[in-house]
MMTF fields as JSON, N, C-alpha, C and O atoms, coordinates in Angstrom:
{
  "mmtfVersion": "1.0.0",
  "mmtfProducer": "UNKNOWN",
  "numBonds": 359,
  "numAtoms": 360,
  "numGroups": 90,
  "numChains": 1,
  "numModels": 1,
  "chainsPerModel": [1],
  "groupsPerChain": [90],
  "chainIdList": ["A"],
  "bondAtomList": [4, 2, 8, 6, 12, 10, 16, 14, 20, 18, 24, 22, 28, 26, 32, 30, 36, 34, 40, 38, 44, 42, 48, 46, 52, 50, 56, 54, 60, 58, 64, 62, 68, 66, 72, 70, 76, 74, 80, 78, 84, 82, 88, 86, 92, 90, 96, 94, 100, 98, 104, 102, 108, 106, 112, 110, 116, 114, 120, 118, 124, 122, 128, 126, 132, 130, 136, 134, 140, 138, 144, 142, 148, 146, 152, 150, 156, 154, 160, 158, 164, 162, 168, 166, 172, 170, 176, 174, 180, 178, 184, 182, 188, 186, 192, 190, 196, 194, 200, 198, 204, 202, 208, 206, 212, 210, 216, 214, 220, 218, 224, 222, 228, 226, 232, 230, 236, 234, 240, 238, 244, 242, 248, 246, 252, 250, 256, 254, 260, 258, 264, 262, 268, 266, 272, 270, 276, 274, 280, 278, 284, 282, 288, 286, 292, 290, 296, 294, 300, 298, 304, 302, 308, 306, 312, 310, 316, 314, 320, 318, 324, 322, 328, 326, 332, 330, 336, 334, 340, 338, 344, 342, 348, 346, 352, 350, 356, 354],
  "bondOrderList": [1, 1, 1, 1, 1, 1, 1, 1, 1, 1, 1, 1, 1, 1, 1, 1, 1, 1, 1, 1, 1, 1, 1, 1, 1, 1, 1, 1, 1, 1, 1, 1, 1, 1, 1, 1, 1, 1, 1, 1, 1, 1, 1, 1, 1, 1, 1, 1, 1, 1, 1, 1, 1, 1, 1, 1, 1, 1, 1, 1, 1, 1, 1, 1, 1, 1, 1, 1, 1, 1, 1, 1, 1, 1, 1, 1, 1, 1, 1, 1, 1, 1, 1, 1, 1, 1, 1, 1, 1],
  "groupList": [{"groupName": "UNK", "atomNameList": ["N", "CA", "C", "O"], "elementList": ["N", "C", "C", "O"], "formalChargeList": [0, 0, 0, 0], "bondAtomList": [1, 0, 2, 1, 3, 2], "bondOrderList": [1, 1, 2], "singleLetterCode": "X", "chemCompType": "L-PEPTIDE LINKING"}],
  "groupTypeList": [0, 0, 0, 0, 0, 0, 0, 0, 0, 0, 0, 0, 0, 0, 0, 0, 0, 0, 0, 0, 0, 0, 0, 0, 0, 0, 0, 0, 0, 0, 0, 0, 0, 0, 0, 0, 0, 0, 0, 0, 0, 0, 0, 0, 0, 0, 0, 0, 0, 0, 0, 0, 0, 0, 0, 0, 0, 0, 0, 0, 0, 0, 0, 0, 0, 0, 0, 0, 0, 0, 0, 0, 0, 0, 0, 0, 0, 0, 0, 0, 0, 0, 0, 0, 0, 0, 0, 0, 0, 0],
  "groupIdList": [1, 2, 3, 4, 5, 6, 7, 8, 9, 10, 11, 12, 13, 14, 15, 16, 17, 18, 19, 20, 21, 22, 23, 24, 25, 26, 27, 28, 29, 30, 31, 32, 33, 34, 35, 36, 37, 38, 39, 40, 41, 42, 43, 44, 45, 46, 47, 48, 49, 50, 51, 52, 53, 54, 55, 56, 57, 58, 59, 60, 61, 62, 63, 64, 65, 66, 67, 68, 69, 70, 71, 72, 73, 74, 75, 76, 77, 78, 79, 80, 81, 82, 83, 84, 85, 86, 87, 88, 89, 90],
  "secStructList": [7, 7, 7, 1, 2, 2, 2, 2, 2, 2, 2, 2, 2, 2, 2, 2, 2, 2, 2, 2, 2, 2, 2, 2, 2, 2, 2, 2, 2, 2, 2, 2, 2, 6, 6, 2, 2, 2, 2, 2, 6, 6, 7, 7, 2, 2, 2, 2, 2, 2, 2, 2, 2, 2, 2, 2, 2, 2, 2, 2, 2, 2, 2, 2, 6, 6, 1, 1, 7, 2, 2, 2, 2, 2, 2, 2, 2, 2, 6, 2, 2, 2, 2, 2, 2, 6, 6, 1, 7, 7],
  "xCoordList": [-274.775, -276.357, -276.591, -275.918, -277.397, -277.762, -278.432, -278.784, -278.837, -279.369, -280.539, -281.551, -280.375, -280.967, -282.089, -281.992, -283.119, -284.299, -283.605, -283.365, -283.36, -282.949, -281.821, -281.487, -280.923, -279.706, -280.139, -279.572, -281.34, -281.659, -282.414, -282.456, -283.404, -283.954, -282.662, -282.544, -282.048, -280.952, -280.218, -279.67, -280.04, -279.242, -280.328, -279.896, -281.659, -282.487, -282.554, -282.985, -282.198, -282.522, -281.14, -281.275, -280.116, -278.733, -278.693, -278.133, -279.39, -279.766, -280.425, -280.116, -281.501, -282.26, -281.745, -281.863, -281.118, -280.122, -278.804, -278.595, -278.228, -277.356, -278.085, -277.433, -278.806, -279.786, -279.968, -279.517, -280.732, -280.951, -279.853, -279.87, -279.114, -277.727, -276.974, -276.071, -277.302, -276.483, -277.328, -276.701, -278.578, -279.398, -279.112, -278.85, -279.291, -278.762, -277.625, -277.475, -276.663, -275.274, -275.172, -274.485, -275.778, -275.844, -276.935, -276.823, -277.8, -278.576, -277.654, -277.64, -276.822, -276.073, -274.966, -274.65, -274.293, -273.465, -274.022, -273.414, -275.183, -276.003, -276.022, -275.559, -276.782, -277.124, -275.993, -276.067, -274.811, -273.658, -272.952, -272.286, -273.218, -273.055, -273.442, -272.691, -275.093, -275.447, -275.543, -276.263, -274.983, -274.29, -273.174, -273.234, -272.02, -271.022, -271.212, -270.331, -272.447, -272.693, -273.019, -272.599, -273.746, -274.524, -273.413, -273.73, -272.59, -271.617, -270.508, -270.056, -270.249, -269.562, -270.386, -269.772, -271.514, -272.428, -272.569, -273.2, -272.36, -272.933, -274.321, -274.999, -274.701, -276.262, -276.804, -275.805, -277.695, -278.219, -277.901, -277.876, -277.665, -277.454, -278.646, -278.309, -279.92, -281.12, -281.168, -281.512, -280.751, -280.811, -279.829, -280.16, -278.42, -277.67, -277.854, -277.44, -278.319, -278.523, -279.719, -279.677, -280.73, -281.741, -281.24, -281.436, -280.415, -279.411, -278.803, -279.056, -278.021, -277.29, -277.984, -277.523, -279.183, -279.825, -280.355, -280.6, -280.582, -281.129, -279.692, -279.903, -278.484, -277.47, -277.139, -276.412, -277.152, -277.296, -278.174, -277.975, -279.287, -280.591, -279.93, -279.625, -279.579, -279.031, -278.259, -278.468, -277.031, -276.246, -276.454, -276.04, -277.232, -277.537, -278.525, -278.633, -279.17, -279.93, -278.928, -278.873, -278.082, -277.274, -276.44, -275.74, -276.535, -275.421, -276.407, -276.161, -277.765, -278.597, -278.832, -278.839, -279.024, -279.247, -278.079, -278.074, -276.87, -276.094, -275.002, -274.007, -275.384, -274.583, -273.504, -272.782, -273.15, -272.036, -271.693, -272.559, -270.266, -270.204, -270.473, -270.7, -270.428, -271.037, -269.599, -269.741, -268.762, -267.566, -267.736, -267.715, -267.886, -267.709, -268.786, -268.457, -270.147, -271.295, -270.619, -270.345, -270.296, -269.911, -268.888, -269.183, -267.642, -266.66, -267.344, -267.016, -268.236, -268.573, -269.802, -270.223, -270.448, -270.953, -270.269, -270.52, -269.286, -268.576, -267.521, -266.919, -267.221, -266.19, -267.414, -267.221, -268.34, -269.518, -270.218, -270.705, -270.179, -270.754, -269.305, -269.551, -268.457, -267.072, -267.105, -266.789, -267.514, -267.413, -268.545, -268.55, -269.469, -270.827, -270.882, -271.465, -270.121, -269.972, -268.879, -269.218, -267.834, -266.621, -267.441, -266.99, -268.256, -268.71, -269.686, -269.667, -270.72, -271.741, -271.245, -271.734, -270.322, -269.945, -270.671, -270.826, -271.179, -272.076, -271.56, -272.297],
  "yCoordList": [-54.375, -53.686, -52.472, -52.294, -51.757, -50.548, -50.91, -52.09, -50.081, -50.517, -49.319, -49.563, -48.36, -46.838, -47.131, -48.052, -46.239, -46.654, -45.769, -46.406, -44.849, -43.768, -43.973, -43.396, -45.056, -45.421, -46.726, -47.026, -47.411, -48.253, -48.154, -49.012, -46.863, -46.367, -45.972, -46.44, -45.273, -44.455, -45.923, -45.682, -46.911, -48.02, -48.612, -49.316, -48.253, -49.206, -48.131, -48.505, -46.98, -45.781, -45.646, -44.898, -46.018, -46.236, -47.412, -47.369, -48.606, -49.798, -49.447, -49.904, -48.555, -48.292, -47.496, -47.738, -46.456, -45.601, -46.171, -45.895, -46.915, -47.706, -48.463, -48.423, -48.995, -49.985, -48.812, -48.94, -47.628, -46.839, -46.054, -45.774, -45.93, -45.402, -46.544, -46.368, -47.814, -48.906, -49.045, -48.969, -49.224, -49.318, -48.096, -48.246, -46.882, -45.848, -45.967, -45.858, -46.16, -46.27, -47.497, -47.413, -48.359, -49.514, -49.21, -49.774, -48.22, -47.972, -47.127, -47.252, -46.144, -45.115, -45.968, -45.649, -47.17, -48.012, -48.544, -48.347, -49.238, -49.597, -48.928, -49.292, -47.738, -46.74, -46.493, -46.753, -45.94, -45.691, -47.164, -47.093, -48.019, -49.442, -49.571, -49.862, -49.285, -49.196, -48.007, -48.195, -47.015, -46.164, -46.562, -46.641, -46.804, -47.316, -49.019, -49.496, -49.775, -51.091, -50.466, -50.989, -49.391, -48.987, -47.989, -47.599, -47.771, -47.094, -48.114, -48.021, -49.096, -50.064, -50.865, -51.375, -51.104, -52.01, -50.872, -51.342, -49.978, -49.216, -48.834, -48.644, -48.734, -48.356, -47.102, -46.382, -46.469, -45.67, -44.529, -44.882, -43.15, -42.294, -41.63, -41.103, -41.357, -41.438, -42.41, -42.15, -43.697, -44.501, -44.418, -44.511, -44.186, -43.799, -42.331, -42.342, -41.464, -40.215, -40.501, -40.06, -41.382, -41.631, -42.143, -41.666, -43.427, -43.806, -42.834, -42.824, -41.854, -40.839, -40.155, -40.014, -39.634, -38.784, -39.112, -38.231, -40.899, -41.461, -41.439, -41.246, -41.638, -41.982, -40.893, -41.102, -39.379, -38.052, -37.587, -36.627, -38.072, -38.026, -38.805, -38.192, -40.18, -40.821, -40.362, -40.372, -39.804, -39.065, -37.928, -37.907, -37.051, -36.163, -36.327, -35.724, -37.22, -37.58, -37.908, -37.141, -38.741, -39.147, -38.455, -38.795, -36.941, -35.872, -35.501, -35.697, -34.859, -34.006, -34.937, -34.365, -36.571, -37.178, -37.482, -38.309, -36.661, -37.04, -38.315, -38.511, -39.113, -40.403, -40.399, -41.395, -39.313, -38.915, -37.577, -36.867, -37.135, -35.974, -35.123, -35.647, -34.047, -32.838, -33.14, -33.54, -33.022, -32.975, -34.607, -34.919, -35.461, -36.774, -37.058, -37.644, -36.518, -36.423, -35.82, -36.356, -34.518, -33.885, -34.847, -35.577, -34.895, -35.545, -36.753, -36.886, -37.562, -39.051, -38.706, -39.584, -37.53, -36.737, -36.345, -36.678, -35.475, -35.022, -35.937, -35.48, -37.027, -37.91, -39.055, -39.566, -39.201, -39.929, -38.943, -39.292, -37.886, -36.756, -36.656, -35.996, -36.941, -36.821, -37.846, -37.604, -39.246, -40.525, -40.638, -41.526, -40.0, -40.112, -38.977, -39.157, -37.643, -37.213, -37.536, -37.316, -37.926, -38.653, -39.718, -39.894, -40.254, -41.723, -41.048, -41.386, -40.002, -39.885, -38.195, -37.237, -38.081, -36.66, -36.642, -37.569, -35.281, -34.946, -34.379, -34.107],
  "zCoordList": [119.455, 119.33, 120.197, 121.213, 119.87, 120.508, 121.663, 121.641, 123.028, 124.032, 124.233, 124.891, 123.779, 124.165, 123.011, 122.2, 123.067, 122.014, 120.859, 119.834, 120.854, 119.634, 119.055, 118.019, 119.841, 119.027, 117.986, 116.936, 118.624, 117.757, 116.903, 116.022, 116.905, 115.633, 114.448, 113.316, 114.926, 114.131, 113.704, 112.628, 113.959, 113.665, 112.417, 111.504, 112.512, 111.566, 110.39, 109.299, 110.545, 109.622, 108.894, 107.925, 108.998, 108.508, 107.584, 106.489, 108.125, 107.395, 106.427, 105.327, 106.548, 105.189, 104.17, 102.969, 104.709, 104.232, 103.041, 101.86, 103.86, 102.977, 102.219, 101.175, 102.052, 101.024, 99.823, 98.685, 100.319, 99.237, 98.097, 96.898, 99.007, 98.269, 97.774, 96.956, 98.249, 97.285, 95.844, 94.787, 95.847, 95.006, 93.719, 92.526, 94.546, 93.329, 93.012, 91.795, 93.605, 92.81, 91.682, 90.664, 91.958, 91.461, 89.724, 88.635, 90.133, 89.103, 87.992, 86.768, 88.922, 87.831, 87.103, 85.956, 87.8, 87.125, 85.889, 84.837, 85.904, 85.021, 83.582, 82.501, 84.012, 83.168, 82.295, 81.094, 82.896, 82.325, 81.399, 80.366, 81.903, 81.165, 79.934, 79.003, 79.819, 79.134, 78.065, 77.084, 78.175, 77.356, 76.239, 75.012, 77.282, 76.47, 75.793, 75.078, 76.142, 75.581, 74.107, 73.075, 74.134, 72.919, 72.0, 70.877, 72.387, 71.684, 70.905, 69.764, 71.933, 71.198, 70.359, 69.422, 70.424, 69.235, 68.22, 67.273, 68.057, 66.788, 66.694, 65.684, 68.189, 67.994, 67.37, 67.365, 66.888, 66.117, 67.334, 68.513, 66.931, 67.556, 68.016, 69.076, 67.782, 69.019, 70.103, 71.256, 69.602, 70.702, 72.254, 73.436, 71.527, 72.061, 73.062, 74.221, 72.642, 72.943, 74.287, 75.435, 73.655, 74.901, 76.235, 77.353, 75.811, 76.945, 77.419, 78.624, 77.112, 77.444, 78.354, 79.487, 77.999, 78.572, 79.966, 80.79, 80.279, 80.943, 82.177, 83.374, 81.688, 82.476, 82.751, 83.722, 82.521, 83.282, 83.856, 84.601, 83.702, 84.861, 85.825, 86.848, 85.763, 87.044, 87.94, 89.153, 87.193, 87.572, 88.797, 89.956, 88.066, 88.911, 90.01, 91.078, 89.524, 91.03, 91.808, 92.77, 91.815, 92.952, 93.582, 94.536, 92.772, 93.32, 94.293, 95.484, 93.841, 94.716, 96.345, 97.435, 96.141, 96.935, 97.706, 98.618, 97.256, 98.454, 98.167, 98.865, 97.032, 97.395, 96.476, 96.526, 95.45, 94.692, 95.191, 95.702, 95.049, 95.217, 93.873, 92.782, 94.055, 92.831, 91.939, 90.784, 92.27, 90.889, 90.389, 89.198, 91.352, 90.854, 89.573, 88.542, 89.852, 88.799, 87.794, 86.72, 88.178, 86.553, 86.03, 85.084, 86.615, 85.845, 84.96, 83.782, 85.528, 84.732, 83.927, 83.174, 83.981, 82.816, 81.341, 80.183, 81.96, 80.937, 80.356, 79.384, 80.734, 79.936, 79.091, 77.988, 79.742, 78.685, 77.628, 76.553, 78.05, 76.611, 75.636, 74.626, 75.662, 75.161, 74.27, 73.105, 74.68, 74.244, 73.532, 72.68, 73.648, 72.66, 71.507, 70.437, 71.899, 70.969, 70.042, 68.88, 70.148, 69.502, 68.651, 67.519, 68.899, 68.071, 67.28, 66.096, 67.665, 66.69, 66.327, 66.926, 65.373, 64.977, 63.777, 62.982, 63.717, 62.55, 61.428, 60.479]
}
């Protein structure tokens, strides 16, 4: 454990930050899984697109907050968009 006051504060901040980042990552994973589950279940196009928009927003937010690398976020969005497009061709 840190002895210096500023080091103690920094340790507390890191714990808070780590928890927030973990929550953000979990919500991103959940959103992506919801889209994939909707695709497998054969949900309507509107429902799937709504879930996809949410997942896309979550991924973009994680990128902005520094939880995910920009390329990782873009790759995951692109992969998911391909799956949605392939399933719901018009």
